[in-house]
N, C-alpha and C positions, 0 to 999 in steps of 0.2 A: 078537616083535620083528621078525623077518624079515617076518612078515605085514603089520605096520604099514608097513615100508619099501616093500613091494611095493604096498600100497594107496596110499601117498603118491605113488609113482612113477606109478601109474595115473592118479591125479587130475591130476598135472602134465601127463601126456600128453594127458589129456582137455581140459585148459585150453588147451594149445597148439593142439589141434585146433579148439577153438571159436574161438580168436582168428583162425585162418586161414580161417574161413568167409567167404563173400561178405557184402556190406553188408545185404542183405535177410534174412539169417539171424538167428536170435535172438542177442541179446547174452549176455555172460557172466552179467549179473545175471538175465536171464530164465531162463537155464539153472539158476541156483541159487535161484530163487523158492521160498519155503517153502509157497506155496499160493495159490489164487485169492483176489482181493480182493473186497470187497462190490460190490453191483450199481452203486452210485453212482460207484465208483472204477474201473469196468471199462474205461472209455474210455482213461484214461491208463495202463492196466496195462502196455502194451507199452513205455512209456517210463519206466523206473524213475527216471530223473533228475528227472522232474516232482515226485516225492515224496521221493526220497532224494538225499543228497549223499555222494559217495564219500569214504570214510575220515573222515567227520564226522557222527557220530550226532546231535550237537546242532543241526546245520544243518537237520535234518528239520522242526523246528517252524516255521522261516521259510517252508518250502515249503507247509506246511499253511495258514498264514495268508494266502498269496497267493490261495487259492481261498475260504477261509472269512473273507471280509472283515468280516462282522458280528461274529465272535469277535475279530478283530484290533482292531476299534473298541472293543469292551468292554475289552480288555486295556489299550489306550491311555488310556481314560477311567476305568479301574478301577471300572466299573459292571457291573450284571447279574451273572449266575452266574460266568462265567469271569473277569471283572474283579475279583471279590472273593475268588477262590481263592488260596491260597498258591502261590508259584512252583513250577512243576512242568512236565515235558515233556508233550507231547500223548499220547505212547504210554503214559504211566503210567496213563491212564484209557481211552484208545481204542486197541485193537489191531486189526490187519487181517490179511489172508491167512488167514482162517478159513472162507472160502467166500462165495458170492454172497449167501446169505440171512442171513449173520451180522449181529447187531445190535451194532455197536461203541460205541453210546452208550446202554447200558441205564440205566434210572432206577428206583430202588426208591422207589415213592411212599409207602411206609409209614415209611421211615427218612429221607426227604429233609427237610432243614432249610430251610424257606422263608426264614429270616433271611439266608441266603446270597444272596438276590436283592434287588431294589430295591423289592419290594412285601411288606411285613410283614403277616402274617395276624393280625388282632385280632378280638375278639368272636366272632360266629358264623362269620366267615370261617375261623377255625382249625378248625372242625368240618366244613367243607364238603369233599366229595370233590374230588380233583384234576380229574376229568373234567367237573365242573360248570362250571369256567372254561376248562380246557384240553380242548376238545372238537373233533374226536375226538383223544384223546391219542396214538393209534397211527397217525394218518393221516400219510402222507409229505408231504402238501401243507400241513400245519399244523405249526408248531413251538411248543414251550412258550413261547418268548419272544414269540410273536405274540398271546398272550392279552391282551385289552384291560384297561387299568388304570383307565379311567373307570367310574364307577358305572353309567352308562346302558348300558354295554356288556353287562351281565348283567341289569340291573333295568329294562329298557325296558318290560316288561309291567307292572311295579309302579308306573310313573310315572302317577299319577292326574291330573297337571297337563298332560299331553299336550305336554310340551316348553315350556310357557309360562314356566317359571321357569329355563330353561337346563339345562345338563348337570352343574352342580356340586351334585349331590345331597347331598354331605357337609356342605354349609353348614347343612342342617336335619336330615337323618337321621344316625343313629349305627350303628356296626357291631354293637352288642349286639342290636338289633332294628330292623327297617325301620320298624316302627310307632312307635317312640320318636322324638320330634321335639325338637330343641334350638334351634329358631329364636329369635333375639333380635329381638323386634319393635321394640326401640328403635333398631335400625339400619335400619329401613325408613323410608319416607316418612310413616308414621303411628305414632309411638310410643304405647304404651298407658299411660294415666294414669287415676287415679281408679277408677271402677267398671268401666272397660274392661279392667282387669287381670284381674278375676274372670269376665269374659264368656267363653263358649265360642267356639272358632274358628268353629263352624258357625252361630252366631247372626249373624255378619257374612258369612262366606264360605259362601254357600249351595252353591256348586259348588267344585270343587277348582282352578279357574282363579283363583288368588288376585289376580293383578294387575288384574283387571277390576272389583274391588270399589271402590265410590265411597269417597273419603276425606272427604266432606262430612258434616256432622251430619245434614242433612236426608235423606241417603240411608238412614239407619236410623230417624231420629226424626221422620219426616213426620207420623205420627199424633199425636205430642205437640206439634206446632206449633199453638198456639192463635191465632197471628196470621194463619193461612191464607196464608202466604208473603208477607204484605204487608211484612214486615221483611227479606225476602231469605233466603238460605240460609246466612248466616254466623252460625249460632246461637251460636258460641263468643264472639261479641261481648258477650253478656249471660249465657249459661249456662256452667256448668263441668262437667267430667267427674265431679266428686264428687257433685253432686246437680243433677238437671235443674230442679227447682223453685227453686233458689237463684239470685238475680239479682245479678250483680257489676258491671253497667254503671253507671258514674258519669259523668253528663253534664258535670260540671265539668272532669274530667281526661281523659276519653276522647274528647272532642270539642273543637272550637275555639270553642264557644259555651257559656260557663259560665252556669248559671241563677242569677239573683239577683233579689231583690225579688219582684214579682208573678209573674215567670216561674217561680219555684219552686212556686207553688201550682196551676198549671194542669196538665192531663193531657197525656200524650204525644200522644194523638190530636188535641189541639187544634191542633197545628202539623203533625204528621206525618199528613196525610190519605191520601196515596197510598203506594205502595211506597217504603220508606226509601232503598234503594240505587239505585233507578231514578229516582225523583223527589227528587233531592237538594235540600234546603232551602237557600236563600240566607240568610246570617246577618245581612243588613242589616235595619234596623228597618222600612223602608218596606214590605217584603214583607207584614207584618201590620198596620202602622199607616198605611197610605196614606191612609185616610179622616181621620186625625188631623193630616195634614201641612198646615198653614196656609200653608206657603211654596210649595206647589205644585211641589215638586221642585227649586226653584231653589238650595237649599242642599245638594243631594246626598242620599245615603242614610245618612249617619252621624249619625242623630238623637241618638245617645248623647253627642255633644259638648255638647249643651245640655240635653237632657231626661234625667231619672233613671228607674230601673227600679221604684222604689217607686210612682210615680204619674206619668202622662204630663203632668198639669197642674201638677206641682210647680214651684217657682220655678226659673227658668232659671239654669244654672251656666256660661254661656258665657264663655270667656276670650278677650277681644278681642285680647290680645297674641299669640295663636296664629293670628290671622287675617292677611290680607294687609295690614291697616292697624292696627298696634298703637297703642294710645292712650297718648300722652305729653303732658307739660306741661298746658296749659289744656284739652286734649281730654278728659282724664280727668274733668273736672267737667261736661262737656256732657251734655245729656240725649240718650238714644237716639233719640227722635223728632225731634231737631233735624237728624239726618242721614238716619235711616231713616223715611221718611214712611209706607211700607206694610210689610206682612210680607215682601215680596220684598226681603229685606235686601241681596242682591247687586246690586240696582239702584242702590244708593247709590254715588255717584261717590267715588273715592279720591284724586282730584287736588285740590290746594289751591285752584286757581282756581275750582273749582265753588262753593266757599263763600266764598272771599275775593276774588272778582272786583272788588268795590268798593274793596278795599285795594291793588290792583295799580297802582302808579304808573308802571309800565313799559308799560302798555297792551298787554300780551301779546307784547311784542318779545322777552322772555326765556323764553317758553314757559310751561308750566303747573307746572313743578317749582319751586315757591316755596321748598321746603325746602332748596334748594341754598344759599340766603342767609339766609332767615328761620328762626326757631326756633318750636317749639310753645309755649314759655314766654311769649314776647312777640313780636308781629308786628314791632314797630319795632326789635327787636334784630337785628343782622346778623352772620352768621358766614361771610360770603363769603371763600373762599380763592382769591386771585388765582393761586396756584401751580398750581391745577388747570386753568387756562385755557391757551390756546395762547401766552400771553405772561406768564410768571411775572415778578414784580417782584423784581429783584436790584440790589445796589449802590446807586447814587445814586437809582434809581427807587423804592426802598423807604424812603428817608429823607425825613422831613418837611423843608421845608414843601411837598413835592410832594403835590398833592391829586388826588382822582378827577376833579374838573372840569377839571384841566389837559389831560386827554386826552378825557374823556367830557363833552360839552357839556351834555347833559340826561339824564333817566332813560330816554329812548327810544333813546339813541345808544350804549348800552353795547356791543352786539354789532357795531355798524357802525364802531366806532373802528378806524382802521388800525393794524397792528402793525409796519409797516416803520419803520426808523430815520429815514428822510428825511421821514416825515410830520411829525415834530417837529423834526428836526435839519437841515433843508434849508439853513438859514442858516449852519450850522457846516460844510457840505461845501466844503472848500477845493479839491476835485478837480473841481469844476464838473460833477459827474455822470459823469465819465469812468470811474470805477471801479465803477459800478453802484449798486444800492440796498442791498447787503449790507454795511452799515457795520460790523456786528459781527465780520466776518472780520478786522478790524484793531483796531477800537476796542472797549473794554470798558464794562460798566455802571458801573464804579466812577468812571471819569473819561474824558471825551471826548478829552482830550489825551494820555492814555496809550495807546500802540499796542502791538500784539502781532503785527505782521505777520511771517510766516515767508517769507523770500525764497526758500527752497528749493522752495516750491510755485508760484513765479512762473515766467515764461517764461525768466528768467535767474538760475539758482541761483548764490549767491555761494560761491566756493571760493578757496583760496589767499590771496593778498594782497588780494583783493576784500573779504574778510570784515572787514578793519580799516578800510576806506574809509567815510567818512561818506556818508550818503544824499544830502546836497546836492551832493557832488562830482560825482555823475552826474545826479541829479534837480534840475535848475536851477529847477523850479517844481513846485507840487503836482500838476500834470498829469503824473503819473508815467508814463503810457503813451506820452507823447511822446518819452521817452528812447530813443535808439537802442541796439541790442544788439551792433553790430559793434565790434571792437577799435579800428579806425582812427578811429572817432568820438572816442574819448578819448585814444588814443595816437598821434595824428598827429605830434606833436613828437618822439616817440621813433623814428619811422620813418627810419632812416638810408639806406634803399634808394631813396628818391625815387620810390616807387610802382613800382619795377622788379619787385617780387614781389607786386604787387597789394595788396588790403586784407585778405586772409585771414591776418592775423598769427598766428593760432593754429596754422597749419601748421608753424611753427618754434618760436614762443615759447609759454611756459606761464604759468599764473596765479600760480605761486609767486613768480617774479621775472622781470621783463622781460628781464634780462640773461642768464638761463639759457635757451638755445635749443638745439634738436637737430632736425636734419633728415636722415633716412636716405634718400639718393637711390636706393639699391637697392630699398627696400621701398615707398617712397611714390611712386615714378615707375616708368615702364617702361624706363628707361635707366640701368642700373647703371654707376657710375663705377669704372673699373679702370685700373691702371697710372698713367701721368702724369696722367690725367684726375682722379684723386682729389686731386691737389694744386693743381689750378687753382682760382682764386677764382670764386665764383658769378657775379660781374659780368662775368667774361671771356666767358661765353656768354649770360647773361641781361642784355643791355644795352639792352633796350627796355622801356618801361612796360607793365605788364599791364593788361588790360581790367578793367572793373568785374566783381567776383565771381570773378576768377581769382587763383590764387596766384602765377602767373608767366606771362609771354607765351609762347605755344607756339613751340617750336623744331623745326627739321627734324632728323632723326636720322642723316642721311648725313654722312660725314666732310667733304665739300667745303663744307658750310654754315659750317664754322669754319676749314678748312684750304685754302681755295681759293688763297691766296697761297703756300702751301707746295707746290702741285701743279706740279712742274717739267715734267710731261708736258703741261701746258696742256689737260687734258681728253682727251688722246689715249687713255688707258686707262679711261675711264668714271669713274663716281662711287663705285665700290666699292673704296675705297683699302685697306680692311682685308684684302683678299686678299693684299696684299704687305706693307703697313706694319703695325707693331705699336703697341698702345696704350702700350707702355712707353716707346718712343722712336720718333719719326717717321722718323729716318734709318736705323733698323734695318729692313732689308728681307729678306723671305723669299719664295722663289719657290714659293708654295703653289698658285698658279693660273696660268692663261694669259690674256693680254690678249684 
């Protein structure tokens, strides 16, 4: 017991001595170090705080992860070896202070479970030695985690495709055996069907560079091509992968030209003389039947509209109703030769006048469109609609006994007939032409005496009391435009001012009632009435007649123009009376200025 106390006292003394050493001396931790660290940790050995936390053993793990950033990343993402391990401290697996050459990360390759990593060993990989992938396993420059995970990392020498198929070897090869292939040809650009399924890979892929193999039939079946490439390289158009000799091509459904009649009996080479896909045939009849065309191309290349496929000379099936001149009425009974003199059918004119010139009573004045009035059933029957002309017949114009000859003198004057009202109603114009020729703006087709004039569109719109006034009160004669528009012309007798305020009555009076008047001197003039001025009668100042066009005779704005007799100073103080006198009362004087 005494020995223990003496030992403890000695240690305490030693500690006190160590604490008293200078800064460059070893610290307490260095003095108590259990032994040298490994070679990689030799540099921070003198600073224990780089790896240890005083009085906190759990804090050491944080110091380890500061340097070992890759392990810290694995722990955060829970991947690789360290990320998949159960929670434990670093020192539970890795110990230090056992010497410079100590291996603090030993690995038992015989007992190591590779399932603790992100790369499971399957198939033949489970029997491969560690150093086959982790090479060299004991090299300080290489870590186990740096082993490649791509197939090409280890199997580069086994790649017979020379990288042409990329690096995803697992898409074809399996882990049981490199030679076993599981490629799905249906996922390629050339799915295998028919007899291609049983063909060996080498029969098409002569070399291991698979992507360079042609996907066209002619690439493998050139010797089977009996057409000598005349029908192109699209063999699948006719042949199938089930049997090369079987033909599936159907001209009726696989092309735009179905074979009917005589066309079904001829051979392919009769029409397809050159290469099929280079020299494409035109499906028009003229390409083969040009020598049979009696119309010399004038009817186009759609011979099938008239001729049949059983025989070129068979009876014509032409439907004239589908042409530009359908046959109606009496035309259906006419013989073809009556209009078509030669086989150049399109040369036949389609205008009525070409055949009915002798029947034209208008002598061409109405043009060649006789069908506008005449019908195909009977030339003498007329169906002319006057409503489609520029002068539709309405009201009294459409009621008998009005006849065509009332306006149209003869058959040649139909288009030259005037459409203005005055052409027929000049004698009814009471306005003596003063209102122009547009009689329809007031008069209607139903009756000449009924008017519909809208005075609001005239130069003098009617408002207020003017609406109830009769037309003749202002318009003394049908020469309506002679009527004056100023108020004084009609209201001279109502002018109580004897022209003192001129003839612009609307300045004060309104159209609702002559007796209702309002004039705001402050807004309508430049001289506002204030004080006693507001109570003065208008005639007190405006005592002279106004000139023509004026509302009132112009007045001077100075005080003396009205108050000269009130000026007791006899002009001694000038004309600016407002400097002393007030508008409220003339005798009220204020000394606001100096004479």
